[in-house]
Every structure is written in structure tokens, then in C-alpha cells.
C-alpha positions in Angstrom: -159.8 47.2 8.3 -157.2 47.5 5.5 -158.6 47.5 2.1 -157.4 47.4 -1.5 -159.5 50.3 -2.7 -158.3 53.8 -3.5 -158.7 56.6 -1.1 -160.8 56.8 2.1 -163.7 54.5 2.8 -166.4 55.7 5.2 -168.3 53.4 7.5 -171.0 54.0 10.2 -169.3 53.8 13.6 -171.3 50.8 14.8 -170.3 48.7 11.9 -166.7 48.4 13.0 -165.0 47.6 16.3 -164.2 50.8 18.3 -163.1 51.4 21.9 -166.4 52.9 23.1 -164.8 56.2 24.0 -166.9 58.4 26.4 -166.4 61.6 28.3 -166.2 61.1 32.1 -167.6 64.4 33.1 -170.3 65.0 30.4 -173.9 65.7 31.3 -177.1 64.8 29.6 -177.0 68.0 27.7 -173.9 67.0 25.7 -174.7 66.3 22.1 -172.7 65.1 19.0 -172.7 67.6 16.1 -171.0 65.4 13.5 -172.1 62.1 12.0 -171.0 59.0 13.9 -168.9 57.6 11.1 -165.2 56.7 10.6 -162.8 57.1 7.7 -160.7 54.1 6.9 -157.5 54.5 4.8 -156.1 51.7 2.6 -153.4 50.8 5.3 -156.2 50.2 7.9 -155.8 53.5 9.7 -159.2 54.5 11.2 -160.0 58.1 11.9 -163.0 59.2 14.0 -163.9 62.8 14.3 -166.5 64.2 16.6 -167.6 67.6 18.0 -169.2 67.6 21.4 -171.4 70.5 22.5 -172.9 70.9 26.0 -172.3 71.3 29.7 -169.6 69.3 31.6 -169.3 68.8 35.3 -166.2 70.1 37.1 -165.5 70.3 40.9 -164.3 73.8 41.8 -162.4 75.3 44.8 -164.1 78.7 45.3 -162.5 79.8 48.5 -160.7 82.6 46.7 -163.8 83.7 44.6 -163.8 86.0 42.7 -159.9 86.1 42.7 -159.7 82.4 41.9 -157.8 80.2 39.4 -159.3 76.9 38.4 -158.2 73.8 36.4 -160.8 72.4 34.1 -160.7 68.9 32.7 -162.3 67.0 29.8 -161.4 63.3 30.2 -161.9 60.7 27.5 -162.2 57.1 28.7 -162.5 53.7 27.0 -165.4 52.5 29.2 -165.4 48.8 28.2 -161.8 48.0 28.1 -159.1 47.7 30.8 -156.0 49.9 30.7 -153.9 46.9 29.5 -156.4 46.3 26.5 -156.7 49.8 25.1 -154.2 52.6 25.4 -154.5 56.3 24.4 -151.3 57.4 22.5 -150.9 60.9 21.1 -150.3 61.1 17.4 -146.6 61.8 16.8 -147.3 63.5 13.5 -149.5 66.1 15.2 -146.8 66.6 17.8 -144.2 67.1 15.2 -146.5 69.7 13.5 -146.3 71.7 16.8 -149.4 70.5 18.7 -148.2 69.7 22.2 -149.8 66.4 23.3 -151.5 66.2 19.9 -154.1 68.7 20.9 -154.7 72.3 21.9 -157.0 75.3 22.1 -158.1 77.2 19.1 -156.9 80.8 19.1 -160.5 81.9 18.3 -161.8 80.4 21.6 -162.6 83.1 24.1 -164.3 82.9 27.5 -165.9 86.2 28.7 -165.4 85.4 32.4 -162.0 83.7 32.2 -158.5 84.1 30.9 -156.9 80.8 29.8 -153.3 80.6 31.1 -152.0 77.2 30.2 -153.1 73.7 29.1 -151.8 70.2 28.8 -152.9 66.8 27.6 -151.8 63.5 29.2 -152.7 59.8 29.3 -154.2 58.7 32.6 -155.7 55.6 34.2 -159.3 56.0 35.2 -160.0 53.9 38.2 -163.6 53.0 39.1 -162.4 50.3 41.5 -159.0 48.7 42.2 -159.8 45.9 39.7 -161.6 48.2 37.2 -159.0 50.5 35.7 -159.6 52.0 32.3 -157.4 53.8 29.9 -158.1 57.5 29.5 -156.8 60.7 28.0 -157.3 64.1 29.8 -157.2 67.6 28.5 -156.6 70.0 31.3 -156.6 73.8 31.1 -156.0 76.4 33.8 -157.9 79.7 33.7 -158.1 82.7 36.0 -161.4 84.5 36.6 -161.7 88.0 35.2 -162.5 90.2 38.2 -163.3 93.5 36.6 -167.1 92.9 36.8 -167.0 92.0 40.5 -164.8 95.0 41.3 -167.0 97.5 39.5 -170.4 96.0 40.3 -169.9 94.4 43.7 -166.8 95.6 45.6 -166.7 99.3 44.7 -170.4 100.0 45.6 -169.9 98.2 48.9 -166.8 100.3 49.7 -168.9 103.5 49.0 -171.6 102.3 51.4 -169.1 101.6 54.1 -167.5 105.1 53.6 -171.0 106.7 53.7 -171.6 105.1 57.1 -168.4 106.8 58.5 -169.8 110.3 57.8 -171.5 110.1 61.2 -168.1 110.5 62.9 -167.8 114.0 61.5 -171.3 115.2 62.6 -171.5 116.9 65.9 -173.2 114.6 68.5 -175.6 117.5 69.2 -177.2 116.7 65.9 -178.0 113.1 66.9 -181.0 112.9 64.6 -178.8 113.4 61.5 -176.3 110.9 62.8 -179.0 108.2 63.4 -180.6 109.0 60.0 -177.4 108.5 58.1 -176.5 105.3 60.1 -179.9 103.7 59.5 -179.8 104.7 55.8 -176.4 103.1 55.4 -177.7 99.9 57.0 -180.8 99.8 54.9 -178.7 100.5 51.7 -176.4 97.7 52.6 -179.4 95.3 53.1 -180.8 96.3 49.7 -177.3 95.9 48.2 -177.1 92.3 49.6 -180.4 91.4 47.9 -179.2 92.9 44.6 -175.9 91.0 44.4 -177.1 87.7 45.9 -177.8 86.3 42.5 -174.3 87.0 41.3 -172.6 85.0 44.1 -172.2 81.2 44.4 -174.1 79.5 47.1 -171.6 77.5 49.0 -171.3 75.8 52.4 -168.0 77.7 53.1 -167.0 81.4 52.9 -165.2 82.9 49.9 -163.0 85.9 49.9 -165.9 88.0 48.7 -168.2 86.6 51.4 -165.6 87.6 54.0 -165.3 91.1 52.6 -169.1 91.5 52.6 -169.4 90.2 56.1 -166.6 92.6 57.3 -168.3 95.5 55.6 -171.7 94.6 57.1 -170.2 94.5 60.6 -168.5 97.9 60.2 -171.7 99.5 59.1 -173.5 97.9 62.0 -170.8 99.0 64.4 -171.1 102.6 63.1 -174.8 102.4 64.0 -174.0 101.2 67.5 -171.4 104.0 67.8 -174.1 106.5 67.0 -176.4 105.1 69.6 -173.7 105.3 72.2 -172.7 108.9 71.4 -176.4 109.9 71.3 -176.9 108.4 74.8 -173.7 110.3 76.0 -175.0 113.5 74.5 -178.4 113.1 76.1 -176.6 112.5 79.4 -174.8 115.8 78.9 -171.5 114.1 78.3 -170.9 115.7 74.9 -167.2 115.9 75.4 -166.8 112.2 75.7 -169.1 111.6 72.7 -167.0 113.9 70.6 -163.9 112.1 71.8 -165.3 108.7 70.7 -166.2 110.2 67.3 -162.6 111.4 66.9 -161.2 108.0 67.7 -163.6 106.3 65.3 -162.5 108.5 62.5 -159.2 106.7 62.5 -160.2 103.3 63.9 -162.9 102.4 61.4 -160.9 103.1 58.3 -157.9 101.4 59.7 -159.9 98.3 60.5 -161.4 98.3 57.0 -158.0 98.7 55.4 -156.4 95.9 57.4 -159.3 93.5 56.9 -159.3 94.2 53.1 -155.6 93.6 52.9 -155.9 90.3 54.8 -158.8 89.2 52.6 -157.6 90.2 49.1 -153.8 90.6 49.1 -152.5 87.1 48.6 -152.0 84.9 45.5 -154.9 83.5 43.6 -156.0 80.1 44.7 
């Protein structure tokens, strides 16, 4: 490709040999925003620039959602050549200019739901089968999810619903109608809440941290309703003293259970 002309010569990509670089995890929505052309310098150096825009696939581990940390990858691969035929090598000039791995993330790039913590570039072997191994180059970046939205819009309202259900423990069992009314209202509010937040939660075959918290809260609200029914039966049977005693125990037991469960669910490192 070396030439005797001056300056850079441009060719359409398909007019020259090229390693047929593709992106392993791209979807049909990915499009190229720059012309498919190359720049050839007099010494034969060929430069191909491209900008890809679209959605990419990425397997995620969401057990810790929404307190999770994920590693995302964009992987380039030479799809028609074995790893001993084409190799990806970082440009040492770019590395000397301060770009680790000859690449990086623009300071202007922001992700509203994520905070990028670190990134790295590395050559890899992409194996379709034992005898079909292709040279590839991967760009990995690790990001942690911003949880403020979920705390304010999901977790905090749920805590208030659970606390509302505990108010029945401070109402005299003689006023069973008020107790039942509050307990049922708490349960219905929780059901409405579940419908409201369902669209914000990932649908998975396993439980996340937030799923466990919602399930724990649901059970506690349900148990408070059961407790009201028990104390109402006791009061109707003229065992008001025992009903009041159960209420006093529940004033400590329910908050303690909720606190212990919350610590067990949330207080451990991001995963």
C-alpha cells in the first residue's frame, strides 16, 4: 500500500485488504456513522476510523441490584482470520502519549445511571471452537449503579408503608375496627406500590437484593394484619390483657426483625 505520492491517499475500505474487524456483542441496531474508507500514508501505514452507535449485548449479574457493580465489554474480532494470522497490537505512540492500552474514555462521556470506576484494554483470543480461534481486542470498563433513584422512589416509600402497618400495635385492642382498617389499608397500599414499581425492576429468574427487601416488607405487613386478627379474636373472647401483651411484644419484635433483615440484605459489598 506504500505509494510515492505526497500526503495521505484515501481509498474505499473494500478496495484494499483489511482484516474484516467486527464487534462480537453488537446488535442489529448498531450503525456506522463515518464513511467506510481508509487513509494510506506514503510509507504504507493504513488508518481506518469508525464510529459505532447502537445497542450492544452484555450478560449481567444482577443478584445485588440495585447495589450492583458491572463490567461491560466491547470486543473487536478479526472474524475471518486465525489468531496466528492477524494480531491486534496497541499503538505504542498512543501509549507514549498517555493513552493506556492505546484507548480510553472521553471525559465528556456520562452515564446517568452509572458511575464509571475503571477501564482497561487488552488483546484476547476469541474462541468459537478449539480449532477456530480468532484474534480480538477487548475494551472493558467497570461501573457501579447510582442508587439514589431507587432509594428515593422505591426503598423509602416501602419503609414508610411498613412503618405505617406497625401503628396497629399502639392502638388499644378494644378499637379493633381501627386496627383492622389500618392493617388492611397498609396491605392494599403495598399491593398498589408493587404494581407501580414493577416496571422499574428487572424481570429475572432469581431474586435480587431489592426483591428480597420487597418480599421481607410484604411479609411483615402481612404478619401485622395476622397479628391484628389474633388480638381482635382475643379481645372478643374477653382476653384483652393477653391481646395488649402481644401488642407490646410486637412493638419491639417487628422493628427488630425489619432492621436485622435490612442489614442482612443491604450491608455487604457491591457485587
